[in-house]
C-alpha positions as CSV (number, residue, x, y, z in Angstrom):
1,M,2.7,-9.1,-65.5
2,S,-0.5,-7.5,-64.3
3,K,-3.9,-8.9,-63.2
4,N,-7.3,-7.4,-63.1
5,I,-9.3,-8.0,-60.0
6,E,-13.0,-7.7,-60.5
7,T,-15.4,-7.1,-57.6
8,D,-19.1,-6.3,-57.4
9,L,-20.6,-3.2,-56.0
10,K,-21.9,-4.9,-52.9
11,T,-18.4,-6.2,-51.9
12,F,-16.9,-2.8,-52.6
13,V,-19.5,-1.1,-50.4
14,K,-19.0,-3.6,-47.5
15,F,-15.2,-3.1,-47.8
16,W,-15.5,0.6,-47.1
17,L,-18.5,0.8,-44.9
18,V,-17.3,-1.6,-42.2
19,P,-14.1,0.4,-41.3
20,L,-16.0,3.7,-41.7
21,G,-18.8,2.3,-39.4
22,I,-16.2,1.3,-36.8
23,A,-14.5,4.7,-37.0
24,A,-17.9,6.4,-36.6
25,V,-18.8,4.3,-33.5
26,I,-15.4,5.1,-31.9
27,L,-15.9,8.8,-32.6
28,V,-19.3,8.8,-31.1
29,L,-18.1,7.0,-28.0
30,Y,-15.2,9.5,-27.7
31,K,-17.6,12.4,-27.9
32,A,-20.0,10.9,-25.4
33,L,-17.2,9.7,-23.0
34,T,-18.1,12.2,-20.3
35,G,-21.8,11.3,-20.4
36,L,-20.9,7.5,-20.4
37,I,-18.7,8.0,-17.3
38,I,-21.6,9.8,-15.5
39,I,-24.0,7.1,-16.4
40,G,-21.5,4.4,-15.5
41,S,-20.8,6.1,-12.1
42,A,-24.6,6.2,-11.4
43,I,-25.0,2.5,-12.2
44,F,-22.0,1.7,-10.0
45,L,-23.4,3.6,-7.1
46,A,-26.9,2.1,-7.6
47,L,-25.3,-1.4,-7.4
48,A,-23.3,-0.4,-4.4
49,L,-26.5,0.6,-2.6
50,K,-28.2,-2.7,-3.3
51,P,-27.2,-4.3,0.1
52,L,-28.6,-1.3,2.0
53,V,-31.8,-1.3,-0.1
54,R,-32.2,-5.1,0.7
55,K,-31.8,-4.4,4.5
56,V,-34.3,-1.6,4.5
57,D,-36.7,-3.7,2.4
58,G,-36.2,-6.6,4.8
59,F,-37.2,-4.4,7.7
60,F,-40.4,-3.4,5.9
61,V,-41.2,-7.0,5.0
62,K,-40.7,-8.1,8.5
63,H,-42.9,-5.4,10.1
64,F,-45.4,-4.5,7.4
65,G,-45.5,-7.5,5.0
66,K,-44.4,-7.7,1.4
67,D,-45.5,-4.9,-0.9
68,K,-44.2,-3.4,-4.1
69,K,-44.6,0.1,-2.7
70,H,-42.2,-0.9,0.1
71,Q,-39.5,-1.7,-2.5
72,T,-39.7,1.8,-3.9
73,L,-39.7,3.3,-0.4
74,S,-36.7,1.2,0.6
75,A,-34.7,2.5,-2.4
76,V,-35.6,6.1,-1.6
77,L,-34.8,5.7,2.1
78,A,-31.4,3.9,1.4
79,Y,-30.5,6.7,-1.0
80,L,-31.5,9.4,1.5
81,I,-29.5,7.7,4.3
82,V,-26.3,7.7,2.2
83,V,-26.8,11.3,1.0
84,L,-27.5,12.6,4.5
85,V,-24.5,10.7,6.0
86,L,-22.2,12.2,3.3
87,G,-23.7,15.6,3.8
88,A,-23.2,15.3,7.6
89,I,-19.6,14.3,7.2
90,V,-18.9,17.3,5.0
91,A,-20.8,19.6,7.4
92,I,-18.8,18.4,10.4
93,V,-15.4,18.0,8.9
94,G,-15.3,21.2,6.8
95,P,-15.6,23.7,9.6
96,V,-13.1,21.8,11.8
97,V,-10.5,21.8,9.0
98,V,-11.0,25.5,8.4
99,N,-11.0,26.3,12.1
100,E,-7.8,24.3,12.8
101,T,-6.0,26.0,9.8
102,A,-7.1,29.4,11.0
103,K,-5.9,28.6,14.5
104,F,-2.6,27.5,13.2
105,V,-2.1,30.7,11.2
106,Q,-3.1,32.8,14.2
107,H,-0.7,31.1,16.6
108,F,2.1,30.5,14.1
109,P,4.3,33.3,15.4
110,E,4.1,32.0,18.9
111,T,4.7,28.4,17.9
112,F,7.6,29.5,15.6
113,E,9.2,31.4,18.5
114,N,8.8,28.6,21.0
115,N,9.9,25.7,18.8
116,F,12.6,27.3,16.5
117,G,13.8,30.3,18.5
118,G,12.3,32.8,16.1
119,W,14.3,34.2,13.2
120,E,17.4,34.4,15.3
121,G,17.3,30.6,15.8
122,V,16.7,30.2,12.0
123,N,19.7,32.4,11.2
124,N,21.9,30.5,13.7
125,F,21.0,27.3,12.0
126,G,21.7,28.9,8.6
127,R,25.1,30.0,9.7
128,S,25.9,26.4,10.9
129,I,25.3,25.1,7.4
130,G,27.0,28.0,5.6
131,I,24.1,30.4,4.8
132,S,24.8,33.8,6.3
133,N,21.2,35.2,6.0
134,L,18.8,32.3,6.0
135,E,16.0,34.6,7.0
136,G,16.4,36.7,3.9
137,E,16.6,33.6,1.7
138,I,13.3,32.3,3.1
139,S,11.6,35.7,2.9
140,N,12.6,36.0,-0.8
141,A,11.4,32.5,-1.6
142,L,8.1,33.1,0.1
143,T,7.7,36.4,-1.7
144,G,8.3,34.8,-5.0
145,L,6.0,32.0,-4.2
146,S,3.2,34.3,-3.2
147,N,3.6,36.4,-6.3
148,N,3.4,33.3,-8.5
149,L,0.4,32.0,-6.7
150,L,-1.4,35.3,-7.0
151,G,-0.7,35.5,-10.7
152,L,-1.8,31.9,-11.1
153,L,-5.0,32.6,-9.2
154,G,-5.7,35.7,-11.2
155,N,-5.1,34.0,-14.5
156,N,-7.2,30.9,-13.7
157,L,-10.0,32.5,-11.6
158,M,-12.6,32.3,-14.4
159,S,-11.6,28.9,-15.5
160,G,-11.7,27.7,-11.9
161,V,-15.2,29.0,-11.4
162,S,-16.3,27.4,-14.6
163,G,-14.6,24.1,-13.5
164,I,-16.4,24.2,-10.1
165,A,-19.7,24.7,-11.9
166,D,-19.0,21.8,-14.2
167,V,-18.1,19.5,-11.3
168,V,-21.3,20.5,-9.4
169,T,-23.4,19.8,-12.5
170,K,-21.8,16.4,-13.0
171,V,-22.3,15.5,-9.3
172,I,-26.0,16.5,-9.5
173,L,-26.5,14.4,-12.6
174,V,-24.8,11.4,-11.0
175,L,-27.0,11.7,-7.9
176,V,-30.2,12.1,-9.9
177,L,-29.4,9.1,-12.2
178,T,-28.4,7.0,-9.2
179,L,-31.8,7.5,-7.6
180,L,-33.5,6.7,-11.0
181,F,-31.5,3.5,-11.5
182,L,-32.4,2.5,-7.9
183,L,-36.1,3.0,-8.6
184,E,-36.4,1.9,-12.2
185,G,-33.3,-0.3,-12.7
186,P,-34.8,-3.7,-11.6
187,A,-37.8,-3.3,-13.9
188,L,-35.6,-2.3,-16.8
189,V,-33.3,-5.3,-16.2
190,N,-36.2,-7.7,-15.9
191,G,-37.8,-6.3,-19.1
192,F,-34.5,-6.7,-21.0
193,W,-34.1,-10.3,-20.0
194,K,-37.7,-11.1,-20.9
195,S,-37.2,-9.6,-24.3
196,M,-34.1,-11.8,-24.7
197,G,-36.1,-14.9,-23.9
198,A,-34.8,-15.6,-20.4
199,D,-38.0,-17.3,-19.5
200,D,-37.5,-19.9,-22.3
201,K,-35.8,-22.9,-20.7
202,E,-34.3,-24.0,-24.0
203,N,-32.6,-20.6,-24.4
204,K,-29.4,-21.6,-22.4
205,A,-27.3,-18.7,-23.8
206,T,-29.6,-16.1,-22.3
207,G,-29.7,-18.0,-19.0
208,V,-25.9,-18.1,-18.7
209,A,-25.7,-14.4,-19.7
210,R,-28.2,-13.5,-17.0
211,R,-26.3,-15.5,-14.4
212,V,-23.0,-13.9,-15.3
213,V,-24.4,-10.3,-15.2
214,S,-26.1,-11.1,-11.8
215,Q,-22.7,-12.4,-10.5
216,M,-21.0,-9.2,-11.7
217,A,-23.6,-7.0,-9.9
218,D,-23.0,-9.1,-6.7
219,V,-19.3,-8.5,-7.0
220,V,-19.8,-4.8,-7.0
221,S,-22.3,-4.8,-4.1
222,T,-20.2,-7.2,-2.0
223,Y,-17.0,-5.2,-2.5
224,V,-18.5,-1.9,-1.7
225,S,-20.4,-3.1,1.4
226,R,-17.4,-4.8,2.9
227,Q,-15.2,-1.8,2.0
228,V,-17.6,0.4,3.9
229,I,-17.5,-1.9,7.0
230,V,-13.7,-1.8,7.1
231,A,-13.8,2.0,6.5
232,M,-16.1,2.5,9.5
233,I,-13.8,0.4,11.7
234,D,-10.9,2.5,10.5
235,G,-12.7,5.7,11.2
236,L,-13.7,4.4,14.7
237,A,-10.1,3.5,15.5
238,S,-8.6,6.8,14.3
239,G,-11.3,8.7,16.2
240,L,-10.5,6.7,19.4
241,I,-6.8,7.4,19.0
242,V,-7.4,11.1,18.7
243,F,-9.7,11.0,21.8
244,I,-7.1,9.2,23.9
245,L,-4.5,11.8,22.8
246,S,-6.8,14.6,23.8
247,L,-6.7,13.2,27.4
248,F,-2.9,13.5,27.6
249,L,-1.7,16.1,25.1
250,G,-4.1,19.0,25.5
251,I,-5.8,18.8,22.1
252,S,-9.6,19.2,21.9
253,S,-11.6,16.0,22.3
254,S,-14.1,17.5,19.8
255,L,-11.6,16.6,17.0
256,A,-12.1,12.9,17.5
257,V,-15.3,12.6,15.5
258,P,-14.3,14.8,12.5
259,M,-10.9,13.1,12.3
260,G,-12.5,9.6,12.4
261,M,-14.9,10.7,9.6
262,I,-11.9,11.9,7.5
263,T,-10.1,8.5,7.7
264,M,-13.4,6.6,7.1
265,L,-14.2,8.6,4.0
266,F,-10.7,8.4,2.5
267,Y,-10.5,4.7,3.2
268,L,-13.1,4.1,0.5
269,I,-10.3,5.0,-2.0
270,P,-8.5,1.6,-2.6
271,M,-4.9,1.1,-1.6
272,F,-3.9,4.8,-1.2
273,G,-7.0,6.2,0.7
274,Q,-5.8,5.0,4.1
275,F,-2.5,6.8,3.6
276,I,-4.1,10.0,2.4
277,G,-6.6,10.0,5.3
278,G,-4.0,9.3,7.9
279,T,-1.7,12.0,6.5
280,L,-4.5,14.6,6.4
281,V,-5.4,13.9,10.0
282,T,-1.7,14.1,11.0
283,V,-1.3,17.5,9.4
284,I,-4.5,18.8,11.0
285,L,-3.3,17.6,14.4
286,L,0.1,19.1,13.8
287,F,-1.7,22.5,13.4
288,S,-3.1,22.0,16.9
289,N,-0.3,20.2,18.6
290,P,2.9,19.0,16.9
291,I,3.5,16.3,19.5
292,A,-0.1,15.0,19.1
293,G,0.3,14.9,15.3
294,A,3.6,12.9,15.6
295,V,2.2,10.4,18.1
296,F,-1.0,9.9,16.0
297,A,1.1,9.2,12.9
298,V,3.1,6.5,14.7
299,V,0.1,4.9,16.4
300,Y,-2.0,5.0,13.2
301,I,0.7,3.4,11.2
302,I,0.9,0.5,13.7
303,Y,-2.9,0.2,13.6
304,A,-2.9,0.3,9.8
305,Q,-0.6,-2.8,9.7
306,I,-2.9,-4.7,12.0
307,E,-6.0,-3.7,10.0
308,N,-4.5,-4.5,6.6
309,N,-3.2,-7.9,7.7
310,L,-5.8,-9.1,10.1
311,I,-9.1,-7.1,10.1
312,A,-9.6,-6.3,6.4
313,P,-8.8,-9.8,5.1
314,K,-11.1,-11.3,7.8
315,I,-14.0,-9.1,6.8
316,Q,-13.4,-8.9,3.0
317,G,-12.3,-12.5,2.9
318,S,-12.1,-14.0,-0.5
319,A,-15.1,-12.2,-1.8
320,L,-13.4,-11.1,-5.1
321,N,-10.8,-13.9,-5.1
322,L,-8.1,-11.6,-6.6
323,Q,-4.4,-11.7,-5.9
324,P,-2.7,-8.5,-4.6
325,V,-0.7,-8.0,-7.8
326,V,-3.9,-8.1,-9.8
327,I,-5.6,-5.6,-7.5
328,L,-2.6,-3.2,-7.6
329,S,-2.3,-3.5,-11.4
330,A,-6.1,-2.8,-11.8
331,I,-5.8,0.3,-9.6
332,V,-2.8,1.6,-11.6
333,I,-4.6,1.1,-14.9
334,G,-7.8,2.6,-13.7
335,M,-6.1,5.6,-12.0
336,Y,-4.2,6.5,-15.2
337,M,-7.2,6.0,-17.4
338,F,-9.9,7.9,-15.3
339,G,-8.1,9.3,-12.3
340,L,-9.6,9.0,-8.9
341,L,-12.8,7.5,-10.2
342,G,-10.9,4.9,-12.1
343,A,-9.0,3.9,-8.9
344,I,-12.3,3.5,-7.0
345,I,-14.0,1.2,-9.6
346,A,-10.9,-0.7,-10.8
347,I,-11.1,-3.5,-8.2
348,P,-14.8,-4.3,-8.9
349,I,-14.1,-4.2,-12.6
350,A,-11.3,-6.7,-12.1
351,G,-13.7,-8.9,-10.1
352,C,-16.2,-8.8,-12.9
353,I,-13.4,-9.8,-15.4
354,R,-12.7,-12.7,-13.1
355,V,-16.3,-13.8,-13.2
356,L,-16.1,-13.8,-17.0
357,I,-13.0,-15.9,-16.9
358,D,-14.6,-18.4,-14.5
359,E,-17.8,-18.6,-16.5
360,Y,-16.1,-18.8,-19.9
361,P,-16.5,-22.6,-20.3
362,N,-20.3,-22.2,-19.6
363,I,-20.5,-19.3,-22.0
364,K,-18.7,-21.2,-24.7
365,A,-20.9,-24.3,-24.2
366,A,-24.1,-22.2,-24.3
367,R,-23.1,-20.5,-27.5
368,E,-22.4,-23.9,-29.1
């Protein structure tokens, strides 16, 4: 038994246009994903700079009075401060890392002879574990590795140059957009809310939406500002450890500031940054003095436990009100979705989701 289903043209068109429209939107978003990530990164950085902009603006208000020109100047100065600080870190740390690596390579034969007894000591150790010619095995392995690396570098040289140029272009775009969002973002946001009727007291839905968005922006600003404070303390502590080691173990005291900058910079990466920064400093110190590197690793691990359990919770407090399992889950998801960038922004995004959950009853009431 068959039935004929009749439908008008309007229903038929809607039936096909809706899924096609959704598919088209998804395709456009996929094609524009890189651009959206750049814009999102710039917005995130602009929100992160808000506390510094407020402090600079407060200084101008205190000494020169309130003026709209001062707000623009505050945004520019805050932006320049951050850019100059990051540039200074790269300028100081980069040459130190290169110099210590070159020094290690230069003195490697002497260090190898003193600590391992040269190739004779290596061969004696090889014979003790059943390898008659450990020197030859290591030489063959190193030769094969170097040949593979040279081939890999030769094959990927052009793509590497292209990749570096692409990264530089994206960084420049993020920096330019961040400054523009700092300068023009507040006016754009205010204009948007006015167009949505935020000034109308009877428009409760827009008022709730504006409050929720403001709370999300505060979550990002609060998280970044407190993360930076803890990172500075971490950098100061690691620099102090290196300086104290320089007094007893013969390493250069000039390494203290660059090593502190390394741990401070990497601490800004949630969860894993502290481990990465500490490991990098340990390796650099091993190049200079193996004992100093080992001692630093032990002392820094002890300090990291104190910082993670006492200092960081005290400073960060319950700003985001997120459980550790939620934080770790957010970082894992963000890291596998967008790599390092995703790991950095995962915790603020989780905090914004918490704001939505907390405000859901108010949002629902406003919609009704």
